[in-house]
C-alpha positions as CSV (number, residue, x, y, z in Angstrom):
1,M,-29.7,122.7,57.1
2,N,-29.5,119.1,58.5
3,I,-33.1,117.9,58.7
4,L,-34.2,114.3,58.6
5,G,-37.5,113.7,56.9
6,R,-39.6,110.6,57.3
7,Y,-43.2,109.6,56.4
8,G,-45.8,106.9,56.9
9,N,-49.5,106.3,57.2
10,S,-49.8,108.6,60.2
11,G,-48.1,111.6,58.5
12,I,-44.8,113.2,58.2
13,D,-41.9,113.6,60.7
14,I,-39.1,116.1,60.4
15,E,-36.3,116.0,62.9
16,G,-33.3,118.3,63.5
17,T,-31.1,119.8,66.1
18,E,-31.8,123.2,67.7
19,E,-29.6,124.9,65.2
20,S,-31.2,123.1,62.2
21,L,-34.7,123.9,63.4
22,R,-33.8,127.6,63.9
23,E,-32.4,127.7,60.4
24,L,-35.6,126.2,59.0
25,S,-37.6,128.7,61.0
26,C,-35.6,131.6,59.5
27,V,-36.0,130.3,56.0
28,L,-39.8,130.0,56.4
29,E,-40.0,133.5,57.9
30,G,-38.1,135.1,55.1
31,L,-39.3,133.0,52.1
32,S,-39.5,135.2,49.0
33,S,-39.3,132.4,46.4
34,D,-39.7,128.7,46.2
35,K,-36.8,126.7,47.6
36,V,-35.8,123.0,47.7
37,F,-33.5,121.5,50.3
38,P,-32.0,118.1,50.5
39,L,-33.1,116.1,53.6
40,S,-30.7,113.9,55.6
41,G,-31.1,110.2,55.6
42,N,-28.6,109.4,58.3
43,R,-30.9,107.6,60.8
44,P,-32.9,104.5,60.3
45,S,-36.6,104.9,59.7
46,Q,-39.0,103.3,62.2
47,D,-42.7,102.9,62.7
48,P,-44.8,104.9,62.3
49,Y,-42.5,106.6,59.7
50,P,-40.9,103.8,57.6
51,G,-40.2,106.0,54.5
52,H,-37.4,108.5,54.0
53,A,-38.1,111.8,52.3
54,K,-35.2,113.1,50.2
55,T,-36.2,116.7,49.7
56,L,-38.1,119.5,51.4
57,R,-39.9,122.0,49.1
58,L,-40.9,125.4,50.5
59,A,-43.3,127.5,48.4
60,L,-45.4,130.6,48.5
61,S,-49.1,130.7,47.7
62,N,-52.1,132.9,48.6
63,E,-53.7,130.2,50.8
64,P,-53.3,128.7,54.3
65,V,-50.3,126.4,54.8
66,C,-50.6,123.0,53.1
67,I,-48.2,120.2,54.2
68,A,-48.0,117.5,51.6
69,L,-46.0,114.5,50.4
70,A,-45.4,113.7,46.7
71,G,-43.2,110.6,46.3
72,D,-40.2,111.2,48.5
73,E,-40.6,115.0,48.7
74,I,-42.2,116.9,51.6
75,S,-43.8,120.2,50.5
76,V,-44.8,123.1,52.7
77,C,-46.8,125.7,50.7
78,G,-48.7,128.8,52.0
79,A,-49.1,132.5,52.3
80,A,-46.1,134.3,53.8
81,D,-48.1,135.4,56.9
82,K,-49.2,131.8,57.5
83,L,-45.7,130.4,56.9
84,R,-44.4,132.8,59.6
85,I,-46.8,131.3,62.1
86,L,-45.5,127.8,61.3
87,A,-42.0,129.2,61.6
88,Q,-42.8,130.6,65.0
89,N,-44.0,127.2,66.1
90,I,-40.8,125.6,64.9
91,R,-38.7,128.2,66.7
92,L,-40.6,127.7,69.9
93,L,-39.7,124.0,69.8
94,A,-36.0,124.8,68.9
95,D,-35.9,127.2,72.0
96,Q,-37.5,124.6,74.3
97,Q,-35.1,123.0,76.8
98,K,-35.5,119.4,78.0
99,Q,-36.7,119.2,81.6
100,E,-35.1,115.8,82.3
101,S,-31.7,114.7,81.2
102,S,-32.5,111.0,81.6
103,G,-34.5,109.0,79.1
104,R,-34.6,109.1,75.3
105,T,-37.8,111.1,74.9
106,R,-37.4,113.7,72.2
107,L,-39.0,117.1,72.3
108,H,-41.6,117.3,69.6
109,S,-44.6,119.3,68.4
110,H,-47.6,118.0,66.5
111,I,-48.9,120.3,63.7
112,E,-52.3,119.0,62.6
113,Y,-55.3,120.5,60.9
114,Y,-58.6,120.7,62.9
115,P,-61.8,122.4,61.7
116,G,-61.3,126.2,61.9
117,H,-57.5,125.9,62.1
118,F,-56.0,129.4,61.9
119,F,-53.1,128.7,59.5
120,L,-53.4,125.1,58.1
121,K,-55.3,124.1,55.0
122,A,-57.8,121.1,55.5
123,E,-55.8,118.9,53.1
124,S,-52.6,119.2,55.2
125,I,-51.0,116.0,56.3
126,P,-50.2,115.7,60.0
127,L,-46.7,116.8,60.8
128,V,-44.5,116.1,63.8
129,V,-41.5,118.4,64.2
130,A,-38.9,116.9,66.6
131,K,-35.8,118.4,68.2
132,T,-32.9,116.0,68.7
133,D,-29.8,116.4,70.8
134,S,-26.9,117.6,68.6
135,R,-24.9,114.5,69.7
136,S,-27.5,112.1,68.3
137,T,-27.7,113.3,64.7
C-alpha cells in the first residue's frame, strides 16, 4: 500500500493512487486484528499539512470510528461495521473519475465529525482522503 500521510493544524491528509485507496478500503473492510502500515514520504509536505506521518495504525474497538494522530502515527480505530462505512467512502473516491483532464486539482473527500455523525466519534480529527494520478506519486 503506497499511501502518503501528512498532518497539520487543520487535520490529517492521506493521499494515494486509485489502486492504493482500493487496497486501503479492502483492508478496512476485512480488518480482523490491529495492523500497522508504513506510510510513504516521497512528496514534500505543504501547508496546511507540513508534517509527515510515518505509520498508519488500523484497530478494532466497539465504538464509532476515531481518527487520531499520536506523534507521527495516524490511527483509525472503530467498530467493524463503522470501519466498513469509512472503507466504502474511500472506495467511492477511488472509483471516481476526474471530469477534466486539465488543471492540477486532485480528487478528494473530507471526512469530518459533525453532531450526530453516523460513524465518526466526536474526538475524531478531520481527515482529507485524496486520490492522485498514478503518474504523480
